[in-house]
N, C-alpha and C positions, 0 to 999 in steps of 0.2 A: 628711264621713263618711256612710256609708250609713244610711238611715233604719231605725228599729227596726220590724221587721215585727210587725204586730198591736198596735202601741201608738198611742195618740192622738198626732197630730202638732201641735205648736204653730205655728200660722201667724201670723207677726208682722205681715204686711201683707196684707190681703185685703178685697175689696169685698163678699164674700159670707159670710165667716166671722168671728165675733168671737174674736180671740185671747185666751188666758188672761191674757196680760200685754200689753195694747195699748200701743203706743208713743205717748206724748203728743206733741202738736205743740209742740215747743220749739225754741229756737234751736240751731244746730249745736253739738255738743259740742266741747270743746277738742281732741279727737283729730282733728277734721276741719280744724283750722287748720294753717297752715304751721309748719314747724319754727322759723322766725324768730319768729313770734308766740308760740310756746310759750316760747322762750328769754326773751322780754321779760317773761314772767309767772312766773318761777321762784322768786322770793323766798318764803320760808315765811310763812304767814299769821301765826303767833304766835311764830315763832322757836323752836318746840319740836322737838327731835330726840332721840329716845331713844338714838341712838348717841353723842351728845355730852353728854347729861345725866350728872352724877356720880351714884354710888350714893346712895340715900336721897332722890331727887327723882322726882316723878311728871311725866309728860309731858302729863297731862290738865289742862285749864283750862275752867271753865264758859264762858269767853269764846268757845270754839270754837263754841258753839251760837248765838252772835250773828251768825255768818256766814249770809247768805241762802242760799248754795249748800248748806251743811250742813243748814240748816233744811229746805230743799226735799227733800234726800235722806231725812231722817227722816220727812217727811210722805209721801214716795213709798212708803216701807215700810208706813206705816199705811194709806194709801189702797188699797194692793194686797194687804193682808194676807189677805183672803178667798181671793184667787187663790193666795197662797203656801200656804195650808192645802190648797187643792185640789191643788196640785202635790205637796205632801207626801204626800197620799193616793196620787196617781198613782205617785210614786217607790216608795212602800212596796209597791205591788202589782206591781212588777217584781221577781221573785225574785232574790236575790243572795247565795247561800251563799258562804262563803270559797272563793276559787279559781274561782268561777263568776259573777263580777261583770260579765261583758262586756256584757250587755244593759243593765243599769243604768248602767254606765260609758259606753256609747254615747249614752244619753239625756243624761247630764250633759255629755258632750263637745259634743253638738249645741247645747245651751243656751249653753255658754260661747262657742262659735264664733259663735252668733247675736248675742252681745253684743260681738264684736270682739276677744276675747282670742286670744292665740297659743296654740293647743291642740296637745298631743301626748299620745300614750299610750305608756308605756314597756314594757319587756319583761315586767314582772310584772303589768301591767294598771292601774297608776296613771293616772288622767286628770289632766293638768297644764295649768292655764290661767295664762298670764303676762299681767299687766296692768302695762305698763311705767310707771315713774315718770318725772318730767320734771326732776328735780334730783338732788342727791347725798344721798339719804336712805337709811335702812336698808332692807334687804330683809326683808319679813315673809312668812312662810309660814303659810297657813291650811289645815288638814287636816281633812277630814270623811270618815270611812271609809265605803266603799260597801257592805261586806259585812255579813252577819248570821250568827248561829250556826245558823239554822234550815235544815233540808234543803230541797232544791229542790222537793219535792212538798208542802211545808207550805202550808196555806191562809192566804194573807196578805191576803185581802180585809179592808178596813177597815170597822168599824162605828162610826158617829158617834152618840155617846150624850151629848147635851147639850154640855157643854164638854170632853168626853173622847173621844178616839179610841182604839179598841181593835183591836189586831192584833199578831201576832208581828212584831217589828222596828220597830214604829211609834215607839218611843222611842229604841232603839239599833239603827240610827242614821239612819233616813230623815229624822228631824227636822233633824239637822245639815246633811244634804245640801240640804234645802229652804232652810234659813236661809242657807247659803253662796250659793246661786243668787240669793236675794232681795237679799243684800248686793251681789253683783256688779251686778245690774240697777239697784239704787239709785245706785251710783256712775256707771254708764254713762248712765242716763236723765237725770241731772242735771248731767253734765259735770264732776263733781268729779275733780280731778287730785291725786294724791299725789306727794310728792317722791321717795320710794323705791318700788322695785318691790313689787308685791303678787303673790304666787304662790299660786294656789288649787289644792289637790290633793284629788281624790277618791281616797283610798288604798284599795288592795286588801289583802285578807288580814290586816286588823288583828286579827281575832278569833282568829287562830291564831299569834300571836307578833309582831304589828306588822311583818309581813314587807314590806308595801308601803312603809311609812315608812322602815324600815331600808334597803331597796333604794334609795330615792330619795336619802337622805342619803349613802349610800356612793357613788352615781354622781354626786352634785353636791356634793362636799365643798367647804366654804367659801362656799357660796352663801347659806345662811340666816343672817341675823343674829339673828332671833328666830323661834320656832315657837309657833303657837297651835293646839292641837287642839280642834276643836269637838265635844265629847263630854262626856257626863255631865249630871247634873241641876243646876238652879240651886241655889245655896247655898254652894258652896265654889270656891276658886281653887287647884287643886292645882299646885304648882311643883316637886314632887319626883318620884321614880320608885320605885314599889313593885317590888322584885325578885321575879321569878316563876320558879320552877323546876318544870317538869313532868317527872315520871319514871314509867316503867313498871318494875315489879318482877315478874320471872318466876321461878316455882319449877318445877323440872324433876325428874321421876322416871320409873321404868320402867313404872308403871301395873300394873293387875291387874284381873281379873274380881272382882266382889263376892264370889263364893263362895270365892275364895282370897285375899281382901284382909286378913284379920285379921293385925295386926302388921306389915304391909308399909308402907314409906315412902309418905306421901301428901302430894303438893304442896298439896292443898286445906287440910289441917290446918296445914301450915306457914304458908300464907297467912292463915288465921284467927288464928293466934297472933301473927303479925307485925302485923296490923292492930290487934289489941287492944293490943299493946305500944306501937305508935306513938301511939295515942290516950291513953296515959298520960304522954306528954311534957309537961314543965312549961315554959311560956314565960316568960322573965324579964320583969319589968314595967318595967325602967328602961333598956332597950336599943333602944327604937323599936318593940317589939312584933312579933308574927308571927302568922300564921294558916295552917292547913293543912286539907286535905280529901282523903279517899279517895273518888274520884268514879266509877270504873269498875271492874268485875270481869269477868274472862273465865276460861274454863276448862272442859274436858270437853266431850263431845259425846253421851254416852249416860248413862242412869240407872245401869246395872249395871257400872260400872267405875271404878277409881281413875283420875283424870285424869293424863295424862302431863305436863300443863302447866297451871298455874293462875297468873293474873296479876292485879295491881291497879295502879291509877294513884294518884299523889300530886301534888296541887297545893299547893306550899309558897310562902308569900309573906312578905316583910319588906322594909322600907326600909333595914335595916341589913345591909350586905354581909357583915360578919363573922358576925353572928348567923345570917344565911341559910345561909352555908356550914357553920357549926357544927351547925345543926339538920339539914341535909342529911346530914352525916356521921353524926349520931346515928341518923337513920332507917335509913341503910344498915347500921349496926352491928346494929340491932334486927332487920332483915331477915336478916342473916347468922346471928344467934343462933337465929332461928326455923328457918331452913333446917338448921343444924347439929343442932338439937334433934330434927328429924324425919328426918334422914338423906337430905335431898334437896339438889340443886344450886340455885343461884340466879344470876340475871343482872339487870343494870340497863340500861335503855334510856333515854337522854336524849331527851325529846321537845322540850323548849324550855328555853332558859336566857336569861332576860332579867335583866340586871344590876340591882342595887339602886343607887339614887341617893344614899343616905345619910340619916341622921337629921336632925331639925330643927337640931341643933347643928352637924352637918356642913355644912348648907346655909345657915348664918347669913348668909353674904355674898350668896347668891342671893336671900334674903328681902328684901334692900334694893335689888335691881335695879329700874330704872325700869319694866320690863315688869310685874312683880308689883305695884308701887305704882300704876302707871297703871290696871291692871285693877281694883285695889281701889277707886280713886277713881271710875272710870267706873261700876262696878256700885253703889257707894254713892250716887253722884249720882242714879242712876235708881231708888233705893230698892229695890235688889235685894240679897239676901244676898251677902256678899263676904268670907268667911272664908278667908284663905290657909292652905293645908295642905301640909306637907312630905311629900307622898306623891303617888300618882297611878298610874293603870293605863290609859293611853291612848297614842295615837301620840306624845304629848309626851315619854313616857319615853325614846324613842329619841334625842331631842334632849338631855334632861337628862344622860344618861350620856356624851354626847359633848361636854359643856361648852357647849352652845348654850342660852342663856336660853329656857326653854320653860314653857308653862302649858297647862292645859286650861280651857275655859269652857263653861258649861252651855248646852244647846240648848233646854230647856223643863223643866217639871216632869213627872214621870212615875214609873213603877215597874214591878215584876215583869218587868224585862228578862231576856232569855234564857229566857222561858217563853211558853207559848201564851196566857197571860192578860195579856200586856204591854199597857200603856196609857200615854197621854200627855195632858197638859192643854194643849189647843191654844192658848188665849189667852196662855199664858205664853211662847210662842215669839215673840210680838211684841216684848216688852222685851228678850228674849235677842238677837234680830236687831239691834235698835237699839243694844244695848250693843256687839256685836262690830263694828259699823260705826264707832262712836265710838272704839273701841280701835284700829282700823286707822288712822283719821285722826289720832289723837293721837300714835301711835308713829311713823308714817311721815312725818307732817307734810303739811299741805294747801298745795298750790301756789297762790299768789295768782292770782286772775282778777277781771275787772271785776265789781263787786257792784252789782246793780240798786238 
């Protein structure tokens, strides 16, 4: 793929330049061996396969870390962690608003290609890297979204403040993109082979309705056995799907100059009453909960006139699909009452409809899936917080509502995401990256190779 103009180029082999991730002098990887040699080494290391494990059993065993190749991969991540942080900063400083991720995606594609993955870019802008397995294991999809909520002209330069990185987008989600690339390199540089395929996706337009992930799943139906979204902070393992409804409500009237406005229908007054009424909604405590927000207001163009149009947006969220729909209906009723009370018309525009995955009770069977239990064990083994939660608001949602076992896993510690004061704790990305590697190896299975 063409190089990114104006961006630093990572030179993997050079007599004059020191690459960010220099290739160590190691024996050729298993990928360079003949197909016959690969076939001779296909037996799974520990006999663990999340596809064949019954519900209630984890695929992780601490014995996995007794393998010298696994130990080398974990060491590689640690030894190259400063380089990983440097790349994290580099990635963040490539602007990538939703729908404008091309430059960042091109960089990610170049790095995947340099590691020998089969790389493609689909019609919506997802960057997909396939690392083929060598036996009959499950196909795992790892997704790290490329986009941010920040406009293209936002200053995304990173400030390094002790153990904290500060910049818009540094936590959500350039951290995960860097973690994913580090994981790929650790696998390639140490020759680790998995039984099942690993598919790494830098997804597009996650922040505007998971469009990239939904597109990939629809175009590749039946491919993913499990989906792991690399998104969120350390501390929880979401395995559900928070339903999200985004709606615009528009109030319409004839308008009038201020001098003749007394007693005339006013869309702005209807809007005001509607918002006040919506914020009086009571949320049931025993149905999975819900939250909502009026986030944007629009209307009018001059001081001295009744606006012909006044609008507001509502972001409504719940894991309970029945509650979600009932609250949406109640909001629409209150909008209608406000419009009728002021003699104006109203319209609703659906901006986004992300289905809810269900309450914890609805997902009781998912809670016992080997994917969730394996993640719980891996993160616990590394002394990381590991609370499973029957909710979620990441690319994993698209898998949950399609019946694909799906979770999201933390990229680092951080906060103030979607704001200009966003920050991330860079040392915590190290255990997060090690965890996701162990998750991949446990779930897909490690193919046997000679152990030194």
